C-alpha positions as CSV (number, residue, x, y, z in Angstrom):
1,M,-17.6,-21.3,-9.7
2,A,-15.7,-21.3,-6.3
3,Q,-14.5,-18.1,-4.9
4,V,-11.0,-17.8,-3.5
5,V,-10.9,-16.1,-0.1
6,E,-7.6,-15.0,1.5
7,V,-7.6,-15.1,5.2
8,V,-5.6,-12.2,6.6
9,S,-4.1,-12.6,10.1
10,R,-4.5,-9.9,12.7
11,E,-0.8,-9.3,12.7
12,R,-0.7,-8.8,8.9
13,L,-3.8,-6.6,9.0
14,D,-2.1,-4.3,11.5
15,K,0.7,-3.8,9.0
16,L,-1.6,-2.7,6.2
17,L,-2.4,1.0,5.6
18,T,-5.2,2.7,3.6
19,I,-4.2,5.1,0.9
20,K,-4.8,8.0,3.3
21,R,-2.6,6.5,6.0
22,A,0.1,5.5,3.5
23,A,0.1,9.2,2.3
24,E,0.5,10.4,5.9
25,Y,3.3,7.8,6.5
26,L,5.3,9.0,3.4
27,G,4.4,12.7,3.8
28,M,2.6,12.8,0.4
29,S,-1.0,13.5,-0.7
30,D,-3.6,10.8,-1.3
31,R,-3.5,11.7,-5.0
32,Q,0.3,11.1,-5.2
33,I,0.0,7.7,-3.6
34,R,-2.9,6.7,-6.0
35,R,-0.7,7.8,-9.0
36,L,2.3,5.8,-7.8
37,V,0.0,2.7,-7.4
38,Q,-1.4,3.3,-11.0
39,L,2.2,3.6,-12.3
40,G,3.2,0.3,-10.5
41,R,5.8,2.0,-8.3
42,I,3.9,1.0,-5.2
43,K,2.0,-2.3,-4.9
44,A,-1.4,-2.2,-3.4
45,S,-4.2,-4.7,-2.9
46,K,-7.9,-4.3,-2.6
47,L,-9.4,-5.6,0.7
48,D,-13.2,-5.6,0.2
49,W,-13.7,-2.1,-1.2
50,V,-10.6,-0.4,0.4
51,W,-7.2,-0.2,-1.2
52,V,-4.4,-1.1,1.2
53,I,-0.6,-1.0,1.1
54,S,1.8,-2.9,3.4
55,R,4.3,-0.9,5.6
56,T,7.0,-3.2,4.1
57,E,6.0,-2.0,0.6
58,L,6.1,1.7,1.7
59,D,9.5,1.2,3.3
60,R,10.8,-0.4,0.1
61,F,9.4,2.4,-2.0
62,R,10.9,5.1,0.4
63,K,14.3,3.4,0.3
64,E,14.2,3.0,-3.5
65,D,13.0,6.5,-4.0
66,T,15.7,8.1,-1.8
67,S,18.5,6.0,-3.5
68,T,17.5,7.3,-7.0
69,N,17.3,10.9,-5.9
């Protein structure tokens, strides 16, 4: 069976953050970010063995989160 491989451009890669960096970016703990990913409130992808989240997704979440509070 063929394996599908997504090629990620350097520009796009620079916009991806690990769970730890995403937590720092939003001023939350790693655990809070993981929970939000599990709940589907933040979309994340696995790149090899590391979970990553785009800055665009984090900005979307921040905007949505502040508008509901």
